[in-house]
N, C-alpha and C positions, 0 to 999 in steps of 0.2 A: 504494500500500500504506500502511496506517495502523498506527502503533505506539501502543498505549495503555499506561499504567502504573497499576498498583494499588498503593497505598503500604503496606498492611498485610494480614495474613491475615484480619482481621475484615471487610474490605471486599470480599473475593472473593465473586462472585455467579455460580453455575454457569450461570444462564440467559443470561449475557452472553458466553459463550465457546464456544458450540456450533460455530461456523464459524471458529474462530480457533486459531492455534498459541499455546500458553502456555509461557513460560519461567519456572519457579519459581526465584527467587533468594534464597538464604539464605547469605550469605558467611560469617557467624560463627554456626554452623559447618556446618549440615546439608548444604548443597550441596557445600561443600569436602570434607566427609567422604565423601559419595557418589562424587564424582569420583575421589577418591584410592582408595577401596575397589575400584572397578572397574578403575582403572589398575593396582592391585596384584594383580589376578587373581581377586578374588572373582567367582563366577559370576553373582551377581545381588544386588541389595539389596532387601529387603522392608520398605517403610516402613509403620509402623503408628502409630496415634494414642496408644494406651494401653499401659501396662506389662503389663496382663493379656493384651492381644492378642499382644504380643511373646512372653510366656511360653507362651501357648497354641500358637504356631507353632513353638516351639523343638523341634528334633529333634537327635539326635546328628550332629555334623558342622557344624551351624549355629553361628555366633557371634552374640552379642548385644552391641549397642552402644546407648548412650542416655544421656540426662541430663534432669534437671529443674532448671532455673535454675542451670545450669553444673555441677551435682554429678552424678557418676556414679551410676547406679542400682545399688543393692545387688545383688550376685550376677551382675551383667552383666560381660562380658569387658572391655569398653572404655567409656570416656566417648565422647561425640560429638566425638571429637578426630581430626582428619586426621593429625596427627603420630604419634599412637598407631597408627592404622591403617597409616600408611606404614611403620612399623617391623615390621609383621606379615609373616612369611614368605609369599611368594606362594602362593596356594592357589585351588582351584576351588570352595571352599565358599560357600554363601550367607551373607549378613550381614543380620540383622534389626535395624532401626534405629527408635528412637522418640526424638523430641526435643520441646522445648517448643513450637516454632512451625513448623519446616520440614516435618516429615512431615504435619502437619495441613494445611498449604498445598497439598502434593502431592495429598492426598486430595480437597480441595475443588476441584481443577482437573481432575478426571478426565473431565469431559464435553467437554473440548476436542477438536479434531481430532487434536492430538498434544500431549503434555506433555514438555517437556525440562527438564533441571536445569542451572542455570548459576551461575557465580561468576567471580571474576577468573581463576582457574586455567585456565578453558576459554572465556573470554568470546567471543573471536573465532570459534572453532569453533562455539560454540553459536548465536550469532546468524546465522552463515553458513548453518548447517544449517536454521535456521528460515526464512530468506529463500528457500531452495531449494524450500520447500513451497508457495509462492505463495498464502498466506493472510495476512490481517491478523494481527498479532502482539500479544499482551498480555504484558507483563512484570510478573510477580507478585513484589513484594517481601514476603518473609515477615514482616519486622519483628521487634520484640522486646517481649514482654509487652504485646501489643495496641497498640504504638506504632510509628511509622515508625522504621526503622533506617538511619542515614546510609550505612553501608557497603553495604547493599543498593541504595540509591538511586544511589550512585556506580558500582556495577557495571552498573546499568541505564543510566546515562549513558554508560558506555563502550560498551555494546552498541549504543546509539543512534548514537554517533559512528561506529562501524564500519559500521553499516547504511547510514548516509548516504554513506559513501565507496564502498560497493558498489552502491548503488541511488540514482539521482538523485531519483526521485519518492517521497519518504517524507513522509507527513503525520503530524505529531506533536501530541499533546495539550500543554497548557500545562505540566503537570508534567514531561513528557518533555523539553521545552525547558529547563526549570530544572535538571533533573538532568544533562543534557548539559553545560550551562555549569559546573555544580559539578564534574563530573568533569574537564573540561579545565583547571580552575583548580588541581587537586591531582594531576593525572595522574602527575607525576614524583616524587611523595613519598607514595605510598599507605602505605608501611611506617611513616611518621611519623604519618599521619592516623588509621589504623585504631585504634591504642591510645587515641586521644583521643575516640572515639565512645562512646556510652553502653554498648553491648555490649562494646566494647574495654576500657573501664575495668573492667567487671565481670570480664572474663577475666583482666586483669592482677591483680586482687585474688585470683583463684583460682589464680594462678600458671600461666596458660596463655599466657605470652608467646611461646613457640615456635609456638603455633598462629596467633597474630596475624601473626608474620613469614611463616609458611608461606602463610597465606591471602591475603597481599598480593601474592604472585607473579602476574604477568600472563602469560596464555597459556603456562602451563607445559606444557600438553598439548593434543592435538587430539581428545580423547575427549569425546563428548556422551552423557550418560545420558538414556535415554528410558523412559517408562512404558508397559508393555504388560501388560494383565490384572493390574494392581496389583503388578507387579514392575518393578524398574528394571534395565535392561539397557544394555550399552555399544554405542555406535556410533562408529566412527573416521572422522573427516573427513579426506579426503586433502588 
């Protein structure tokens, strides 16, 4: 089995993933928000690329979450913030989500055999579920503002580390090898490292320190979001 890594949303190519399982990684913060929303009991997450698409889908009972460059979209219920979503009372309502990079990455991956959503919160469950599907795997790092995001790469490195423990014959690209080594170097101090990344510094400036602490939690849950007919639904890994 081969694991490839794509470093930014700009480098995602739909023709390269038709027979592969894709894990979309956006640690800060779309993937972490999606995992949290489904864990909190939202029935589904609807990822859309534009604010207009989100507004067009909005119906009574739906909640809107989203940001552009860390700022909450006017008239939306929430920022793209997992801690804000975690504080919401458990409900069976849908959540409509639009973000700067993460939701765009999800849409670009839609031609894969299956599309999963991963971050530190569910890293082991996510890669374990991907391995069970017996296809080559592509780890899509959403990145930040068209550039590689270290936190996404570190989460990819963790997933690779877990995969190699579970399956002896894993073939890695050079980038995957580098990200695995980077993750192992900082594995015991993620909460210190995330605020020092480019995205982390931006979130600190916008006073989202709580989100950084929350998103650095490893294997907090066994829930794996998966995309079906452009909706994101929960799958629990035993």
